[in-house]
N, C-alpha and C positions, 0 to 999 in steps of 0.2 A: 420669248419663253419656250422652253423645251416641250415638245409634244408628248402627251401621255399616250404611248403606243401599247396596245394589248397584243400579245403574241398567241397565236392559235395554231395547232396542228392536229393530226389524228393519231390513233393508237398504233399505226404501223411505224411511227418514228420511235427512236430510243430516247426517252426523256427520264433519266433517273430522278428520284424524289428530290435530291438536293438541288438539281438543276431547275426542276419545276418550281420549287419554293423560292429559290434565289431570284429568278426572273419572272415569277408569276405566270408561267406558261400554261395555257388552257388546252387540255388534250381531250378531243372528242372521240369516244371509242366506236370502232366498227363492231359488228356482231359475228360470233361464230355460232352456227345453227346445227345442233344435233337433233336426233329424233325426239329427245325429251325437252326441247326448247332452245331458246336463244340465250347466249352468254355474252355479256359485254367484255370485249377484248381487253385483257390485262386487269380487269376489275373483278369480274365474277369467274374468270378463268385465267390461270397462270400458264406459262409455257409447259412446265412439267406436267400439270394436270391435263393439258390438251392431249399429249401423246398417250397418257394412260387411258383417257376416254376413247381415243381412236383405236387403241389395241383391243378394247372391249366392244367396239362398235362394228356392225356389219357393213356400214357404208361410211365413206369419208364425209365429214361435215361440210356444210356450205358456209360461205361468208357473205355478209351483207353490209352495205354502206350505212352510215348513220341516217336516221330519218331526218327530213328537212326541219321538222319542229325542234329538234335538239339544237340545231344551229341558230334558228330564229330566236329561241329562248336565250341562248348564250349571247348573241349579239345585242339583244335588247337589254340584257343585264349589264354588259360591258359599256354600253352607251352612257350609263349613269356615272361611270368613273373614269372613262378614257375619252380622248379626243378622236381616236382612229384605231385601226387594227391592221395587222399583217397576218394573213393565214397562209401557211405553207403546207401543202398536202401531197400525198403520194401521187404518182403519175396518173394523169387523167385518162391515159390509155389503158390503165389496169383497173380502174375503179371509177364509179360515178361520184365519189366523195367530193372531188374538187368542184364539179358543176353544181352539186347540191349546196355546198357551202356558198358558192357564188350567188345562186338563186336566193338563198336565205338572207344574204347581205343586202340584196336589192329590196327584199320584202321588209327588212327591219329599218331601212334608211339610215344605217350606221356606216360611215365611210371605212370600208374594208378593201385593202389591196390583196388580191389573190395571187399566189405564186404556185405554179405547177412545177414541182420539184423534178419531174420526169424520172423519178426513182422511188425507192422505198427505204425504210429502216434508218440506219445512222446517218447517211448522207443528208437526210431531211434535217437532222439535228445540227449537222455542220452548217447548213444554210441558216437555221435559226440563230446559232451563235454568231455567225457573220453579221446577220441583220441587227442583232442586239448590240454588237460592237459599233456598227455604223450609227445606230441611234444614239449611243453614248457620245459619239463625236458630233451630234447635232444635225445629222442629215435628215431631210424631210422624208416622211414615210413613203411617199410615192417614188422618190429617187431610190430609196432602199429597196423597194420591191423590184424596180427596174434592174438594179444591180444584181439582185439575187436571181432573177430570171436568166441573166447572162452567166452567173456563177454555176447554175445547174448543169451547164454543158461541160464543165470541167471534171465531172465525176467519171471514174473508171471502176468497173466492178466485174467480178467473176463468181459464178455460183455453181457448186458441185452438189447435185441432188443426192439426198441420202438414200431414200427408199424408192426404187422404181415401182415397187408393189403399191405404194400409196398413190403414185400417179396413175397406175392402172385402175385401182379402186375408184379413183375420182373421174375415170373416163378419159384421161389424157394420154393413155397408152393402150395399144391393142394387145390382145393375147399373144400374138406372134412376136411383137416387139418386146413384150415382157419376158417371154421365154428366151429369145435370142440374147437380150440384154443381160439376163440373169446368168445364162450359161457362159457367155463370153466375158462376164464381169465388166460390161461396158459402162463407163461413167460419162454421161454427157456433161459438158461444161456450158453453162448458159451465161449470158450477160444482158444487161438492160441498156439499150441504145435508143436515144430519142424517145424514152418513155415506154419502149416496147421490149418484151423479152425475146431474145434471139438465141439460137444455138450457135455457140462459138466454136466448139470442137467436140468430137467424140474420142475418148481414149479408152484403153483397155482396163486400167485399174485405178483405184483411188490415189495410189502413190504417184502414178504418172500424171493424174489430174492436178495434184498439188504442185508437182514440179513444173507443169505447164503454166500454172498461174504464177509461180515464182519467176518464170521466164518473162512473163508480161510485166511484172513489177520491175524486174531488172531493166527491161526495155524502156518503160516509162521513166524510171529513175535517171536513165541516161539523157533523157530529153527534157524532163520537167523537174521542178522542185517539189519534193514530197516530204512533208514533215510528220505526217500521221497516217497510219493504216488502221482500218477497223476490221475485225473478224466477227462475223455474226454466225451463230451456230444453232442447230436444231437439237438441243438436249445432248450435245456431245462436247462437254467442256474439256475433256481430256485431249481430244483431237485439236480443238481450238488452241489450247495452251501449247501443244506440240508445234503447231504451225507458228504460233507467236515466237517460240524459242528459235525456230528456223530463221524467221525474219530478223529477230534481234541479234542473232549471232553473225548475220551478214551486214546488217545496217544498224549500228548502235545508236545513230542519231535520229532514227525514226521511232516515234512513239507508237506503240501498238495497243489498241483498246480491244477488249473482248466483251461481247454482250450476246444474250440469247435473242433469237428471232422472236418477234411478237407472235402470239397464238394465231392471228389471222394469216401471217406469212408462213407459219409452221404448217398450216392446213395445206398450203399449196406446195411447199418445198418438201415436207416430210421430215421425220426424225432422222438425224444423221447428216442433214444438209449443212454445208459450210460455205459461207460467202466471204469474199475478200474485197474490200472497197477502199478507195483513196481519192483524194482531190489532186489533180495535176495543176500546180501553180507555175507561172513562168519563172524561169531562172533569172536572177538579177544579173544584168550585164556588167 
């Protein structure tokens, strides 16, 4: 008899309503905290509302992982209808969400396999869909989780930060760095490797940053099989669509998806941020 597996993630993942309903995916929200209180990510605060509030706020908001009680309550509810669960969360190096979820699973005595995605946003969704596909093939939930932990290392991603001023307001950039960066139009390109945000390269303009990312896609394409690319943006749909057209004009066989960054990620990246991400699959011999 096929296992009844519950699927859980957090609000940094991209889970459109139709996907959530089709596969009954449970999304636990992180919080965005302004001076006037906490807002549940994606529920009480949308991406566009976030940037509007930031523009009218003196300080950059903080973000907070879900309280352990939210996970305990969810797992106890799921235990009534499911045999087990797989929870895929944002990188444990970037948030305590994964460890909180793990502790809650132990407290609720419901069999949950935890997967550290080592990433954020749509790549988590990619892992969810891969897991659901394996479950439909009848694979045991523990084997599915083990497979997904290996799959996590296949992601490649590049992030161009939108507003250096937001990094400055949040205390992640000194006054000198802000002035020099703004005057020289420096655009840092970041990537997430092994769950940690790293500086990939500094370039002089946004145009050069996007060309540099395209170089990386070209390089990866020569070595790996890439069927889909995701563009995540901080309230700049026009730039995201422009980048999509650039990719589609070069690679007609690659599907390009465009989604906004969740409010929690928008807090850290800032308005204008663009991220490009894909999964490197082995080429068939």
